[in-house]
C-alpha positions as CSV (number, residue, x, y, z in Angstrom):
1,X,0.0,0.0,0.0
2,X,1.4,3.4,-1.0
3,X,1.9,5.7,2.0
4,X,1.4,9.3,1.3
5,X,3.4,12.2,2.8
6,X,1.7,15.5,3.9
7,X,3.9,18.6,4.2
8,X,2.9,22.1,5.1
9,X,4.3,24.7,2.6
10,X,6.3,27.6,4.0
11,X,3.4,30.1,3.5
12,X,1.3,31.9,6.1
13,X,-1.7,30.2,7.7
14,X,-4.8,31.8,6.3
15,X,-8.3,32.5,7.5
16,X,-9.5,31.0,4.2
17,X,-7.2,29.9,1.4
18,X,-8.9,28.7,-1.8
19,X,-8.7,28.1,-5.5
20,X,-5.3,26.5,-6.0
21,X,-4.0,26.5,-9.7
22,X,-0.6,25.2,-10.8
23,X,1.5,27.4,-13.1
24,X,3.7,24.9,-14.9
25,X,6.0,27.4,-16.6
26,X,6.8,29.0,-13.2
27,X,6.7,25.8,-11.1
28,X,4.5,27.8,-8.8
29,X,1.2,27.4,-6.9
30,X,-1.3,30.2,-7.4
31,X,-4.2,30.5,-4.9
32,X,-6.4,33.1,-3.3
33,X,-6.4,34.5,0.2
34,X,-10.1,35.2,0.4
35,X,-10.6,37.6,3.3
36,X,-7.4,39.5,2.8
37,X,-8.4,40.1,-0.8
38,X,-5.1,39.0,-2.3
39,X,-3.7,36.5,-4.7
40,X,-0.7,34.5,-3.5
41,X,1.9,32.7,-5.6
42,X,4.4,30.3,-4.1
43,X,7.4,29.2,-6.2
44,X,8.1,25.7,-5.1
45,X,11.7,25.4,-6.2
46,X,13.0,28.7,-4.7
47,X,10.5,29.3,-1.8
48,X,9.8,32.8,-3.1
49,X,6.3,34.0,-2.2
50,X,4.4,36.8,-4.0
51,X,1.3,38.6,-2.8
52,X,-1.0,40.7,-5.0
53,X,-3.4,42.9,-3.1
54,X,-6.6,43.7,-5.0
55,X,-7.8,47.3,-4.6
56,X,-11.5,47.5,-5.6
57,X,-12.3,50.4,-3.3
58,X,-13.6,48.1,-0.7
59,X,-16.6,46.9,-2.8
60,X,-16.0,43.2,-2.2
61,X,-15.6,41.2,1.0
62,X,-13.2,38.8,-0.6
63,X,-11.6,37.2,-3.7
64,X,-12.8,33.7,-4.3
65,X,-11.1,32.4,-7.5
66,X,-8.2,33.0,-9.9
67,X,-7.7,31.5,-13.4
68,X,-4.8,32.5,-15.7
69,X,-5.5,33.6,-19.2
70,X,-4.2,31.4,-22.1
71,X,-1.6,33.1,-24.4
72,X,-1.0,35.9,-21.8
73,X,-0.3,34.2,-18.5
74,X,0.3,37.5,-16.7
75,X,-3.4,38.2,-17.2
76,X,-5.6,36.5,-14.6
77,X,-9.4,36.4,-14.2
78,X,-10.5,36.8,-10.6
79,X,-13.9,36.5,-8.8
80,X,-14.0,39.6,-6.6
81,X,-17.4,39.9,-4.9
82,X,-20.1,40.4,-7.5
83,X,-17.5,41.1,-10.2
84,X,-15.6,38.9,-12.6
85,X,-12.5,41.0,-13.2
86,X,-9.1,40.8,-14.8
87,X,-5.7,41.8,-13.3
88,X,-2.2,41.7,-14.6
89,X,0.5,40.2,-12.4
90,X,4.1,39.6,-13.4
91,X,6.9,37.7,-11.7
92,X,8.9,40.9,-12.1
93,X,6.5,42.7,-9.7
94,X,7.6,43.2,-6.1
95,X,6.8,40.4,-3.8
96,X,4.1,42.5,-2.2
97,X,2.2,44.5,-4.8
98,X,-1.2,46.2,-5.3
99,X,-3.3,46.5,-8.4
100,X,-6.8,47.7,-9.4
101,X,-8.9,45.1,-11.2
102,X,-10.8,45.8,-14.4
103,X,-14.4,44.6,-14.3
104,X,-15.5,42.2,-17.0
105,X,-18.9,41.1,-15.8
106,X,-21.1,41.8,-12.8
107,X,-23.6,39.3,-11.4
108,X,-26.9,40.0,-9.6
109,X,-26.1,37.1,-7.2
110,X,-24.4,37.8,-3.9
111,X,-20.9,37.0,-5.1
112,X,-18.8,34.7,-7.2
113,X,-17.2,31.6,-5.7
114,X,-15.3,28.7,-7.3
115,X,-14.4,28.5,-11.0
116,X,-12.7,26.1,-13.4
117,X,-12.1,25.9,-17.2
118,X,-13.5,23.0,-19.2
119,X,-11.4,21.1,-21.7
120,X,-12.0,23.7,-24.4
121,X,-11.0,26.5,-22.2
122,X,-14.4,28.0,-21.5
123,X,-14.8,29.4,-18.0
124,X,-17.4,27.9,-15.6
125,X,-17.9,30.2,-12.6
126,X,-20.5,29.8,-9.8
127,X,-22.0,32.1,-7.2
128,X,-22.7,31.8,-3.5
129,X,-25.6,32.9,-1.4
130,X,-25.1,35.7,1.3
131,X,-23.9,34.9,4.8
132,X,-23.9,36.9,8.0
133,X,-20.8,37.9,10.0
134,X,-20.7,34.5,11.6
135,X,-20.7,32.7,8.3
136,X,-24.2,31.5,8.6
137,X,-26.1,31.2,5.3
138,X,-28.9,33.8,5.0
139,X,-30.5,32.4,1.8
140,X,-30.6,29.0,0.2
141,X,-30.9,27.8,-3.4
142,X,-30.7,31.4,-4.8
143,X,-27.5,31.2,-6.8
144,X,-26.2,29.7,-10.1
145,X,-23.5,28.1,-12.2
146,X,-22.6,30.2,-15.2
147,X,-20.4,29.5,-18.3
148,X,-18.4,32.3,-19.9
149,X,-17.4,31.4,-23.5
150,X,-14.4,32.6,-25.4
151,X,-16.0,36.0,-26.1
152,X,-17.1,36.5,-22.5
153,X,-20.8,35.6,-23.3
154,X,-22.4,34.4,-20.1
155,X,-25.1,31.7,-20.0
156,X,-26.7,30.0,-17.0
157,X,-26.5,26.2,-16.6
158,X,-27.5,25.3,-13.0
159,X,-29.9,27.2,-10.9
160,X,-31.1,27.0,-7.2
161,X,-27.5,26.6,-6.0
162,X,-26.4,27.7,-2.5
163,X,-22.6,27.5,-2.6
164,X,-21.3,26.7,-6.1
165,X,-18.1,24.7,-5.6
166,X,-15.8,22.0,-6.9
167,X,-15.9,21.3,-10.7
168,X,-14.0,18.8,-12.9
169,X,-14.5,17.0,-16.2
170,X,-13.9,13.3,-17.1
171,X,-11.0,12.5,-19.4
172,X,-13.4,11.2,-22.1
173,X,-15.1,14.6,-22.0
174,X,-18.5,13.0,-21.5
175,X,-19.0,13.8,-17.8
176,X,-19.0,16.9,-15.6
177,X,-18.8,16.7,-11.8
178,X,-20.0,19.5,-9.6
179,X,-20.6,20.3,-6.0
180,X,-23.2,22.4,-4.1
181,X,-21.5,22.5,-0.7
182,X,-24.5,22.8,1.7
183,X,-26.4,20.1,-0.2
184,X,-23.5,17.8,0.8
185,X,-23.7,16.2,-2.6
186,X,-21.3,15.6,-5.6
187,X,-23.4,15.8,-8.8
188,X,-22.8,14.1,-12.1
189,X,-23.9,15.6,-15.4
190,X,-23.6,14.5,-19.0
191,X,-21.2,16.9,-20.8
192,X,-21.0,17.8,-24.5
193,X,-17.5,19.0,-25.1
194,X,-18.1,20.5,-28.6
195,X,-21.2,22.4,-27.6
196,X,-20.0,23.2,-24.1
197,X,-23.3,22.1,-22.5
198,X,-24.3,20.0,-19.5
199,X,-27.5,18.0,-18.9
200,X,-29.1,15.1,-16.9
201,X,-28.1,16.2,-13.4
202,X,-28.1,13.3,-10.8
203,X,-26.4,12.6,-7.5
204,X,-23.1,10.8,-7.7
205,X,-22.2,10.8,-3.9
206,X,-24.4,11.9,-1.0
207,X,-22.1,12.8,1.9
208,X,-24.4,11.7,4.8
209,X,-25.1,8.4,3.0
210,X,-21.4,7.9,2.6
211,X,-20.8,8.3,6.4
212,X,-19.5,11.9,6.0
213,X,-22.3,13.6,8.0
214,X,-19.9,15.9,9.9
215,X,-18.3,17.4,6.8
216,X,-19.1,19.1,3.5
217,X,-17.6,18.7,0.0
218,X,-15.6,21.7,-1.2
219,X,-13.0,22.0,-4.0
220,X,-12.4,19.0,-6.3
221,X,-10.0,17.7,-9.0
222,X,-9.6,14.5,-11.0
223,X,-6.6,12.2,-11.4
224,X,-5.3,10.3,-14.5
225,X,-7.2,7.2,-13.4
226,X,-10.5,9.1,-13.5
227,X,-11.0,9.3,-9.7
228,X,-12.2,12.4,-8.0
229,X,-10.2,14.0,-5.1
230,X,-12.4,16.2,-2.9
231,X,-11.6,18.6,-0.1
232,X,-13.8,18.0,3.0
233,X,-14.6,21.2,4.9
234,X,-14.9,20.3,8.5
235,X,-13.5,16.9,7.9
236,X,-9.7,17.3,8.3
237,X,-9.3,15.2,5.1
238,X,-9.3,14.8,1.4
239,X,-11.3,11.9,0.0
240,X,-10.9,10.0,-3.2
241,X,-14.1,8.9,-5.0
242,X,-14.4,6.3,-7.7
243,X,-17.2,7.8,-9.9
244,X,-17.8,4.5,-11.7
245,X,-18.6,2.8,-8.3
246,X,-19.9,6.0,-6.7
247,X,-18.0,5.3,-3.5
248,X,-15.1,6.6,-1.4
249,X,-12.0,4.5,-2.0
250,X,-9.4,6.5,0.0
251,X,-9.1,9.1,2.7
252,X,-6.1,11.4,3.2
253,X,-5.8,13.0,6.6
254,X,-4.9,16.8,6.6
255,X,-3.7,18.6,9.7
256,X,-6.3,21.3,9.3
257,X,-10.0,21.0,10.1
258,X,-11.5,23.1,7.3
259,X,-10.0,21.8,4.0
260,X,-11.1,23.9,1.1
261,X,-9.6,22.8,-2.2
262,X,-7.2,20.7,-4.2
263,X,-5.2,20.7,-7.4
264,X,-2.4,18.6,-9.0
265,X,1.0,20.1,-9.6
266,X,4.8,19.6,-9.4
267,X,7.1,18.6,-12.2
268,X,5.1,15.5,-13.1
269,X,1.8,16.5,-11.5
270,X,2.1,13.8,-8.8
271,X,1.8,16.3,-6.0
272,X,-1.6,17.1,-4.7
273,X,-1.7,20.7,-3.3
274,X,-4.3,21.3,-0.6
275,X,-5.6,24.7,0.7
276,X,-7.4,25.2,4.0
277,X,-8.6,27.9,6.5
278,X,-9.1,28.7,10.1
279,X,-12.6,30.1,9.2
280,X,-15.3,28.9,11.6
281,X,-12.7,27.3,13.9
282,X,-12.6,28.0,17.6
283,X,-9.3,29.3,19.2
284,X,-9.1,25.9,21.0
285,X,-9.4,24.0,17.7
286,X,-6.7,26.2,16.1
287,X,-4.4,25.6,19.1
288,X,-5.0,21.9,18.8
289,X,-4.1,21.9,15.1
290,X,-1.3,24.5,14.7
291,X,-1.2,23.9,11.0
292,X,-4.8,25.1,10.6
293,X,-5.2,27.4,7.6
294,X,-2.0,26.0,6.0
295,X,-1.3,25.1,2.4
296,X,-0.1,21.5,2.0
297,X,1.7,19.3,-0.5
298,X,0.7,15.6,-0.5
299,X,3.1,13.2,-2.3
300,X,3.4,9.5,-2.5
301,X,-0.2,9.0,-3.6
302,X,0.6,6.6,-6.4
303,X,-1.3,8.6,-9.0
304,X,-1.1,12.0,-10.6
305,X,-3.2,14.6,-12.4
306,X,-3.0,16.5,-15.7
307,X,-2.1,20.2,-16.3
308,X,-4.9,22.6,-15.6
309,X,-6.7,24.5,-18.3
310,X,-6.4,28.2,-18.5
311,X,-9.1,30.5,-19.8
312,X,-9.0,30.7,-23.6
313,X,-10.6,34.1,-24.1
314,X,-10.6,36.6,-27.0
315,X,-7.9,38.9,-25.7
316,X,-9.5,41.9,-27.3
317,X,-12.4,41.4,-24.9
318,X,-10.1,42.1,-22.0
319,X,-8.8,45.4,-23.2
């Protein structure tokens, strides 16, 4: 049996780290620091750590996602409150830098949350219902999952969502997997790669039925074997799900209670990078788990992933 190794990266522990994305050309992990409204980039080989503060005049409470743009990797699309925006960030910028985002699209929902690009490079971005200062959800089933095509045209594909989260596509490009966190469900859709459409929504894995009553599915990715890797908020773990059997086949313990998202990276994509946060944890819980809010590298899993897809957008639309 392969024994994995979990190591905390030398980056600050965050209230809520999210949205990891591997930048192969830089050998760097890109992710968001939600409540500090900044992007972070950690260079694995050198240990350099860049921070990009997003100055939107205080309009948004946080930044929830970041996806680099194909053909211009210094351009990045970010979900900043109600706005899907674009920023430019260079490795030549200072390690601590500030920029003002340019708004591309504004939603009428409360705010954007997780996002991923499909195999054709179209951007799928979901929204999240409002919460109070304690993180309690104020509305349910009032948000959506959108698709932004190569010309930034937005269409709605899933409605009555509460917290739009983890997304990934099967390697045969026939299936789309998707999470609505409070529903505690991983959904399975049929996916038409050429048309960029999804249909036939059904439940793949119900968390309570799978014995995961005390945790919620969050970010998600897929490995080369077609298995899903899912961050478990409240569960101190990442689970591996076989979608063919619709069951959990592996659990990886993470030394942080609220695990938020996952992505594959490293030289051969055999490292699973894991984000987490101290959000909704008590001081006693944080003291008991001093790595809480950390960002982790998990190796020795015996599998790997594929390179992420960047947003293939008409660059003229970003000017």
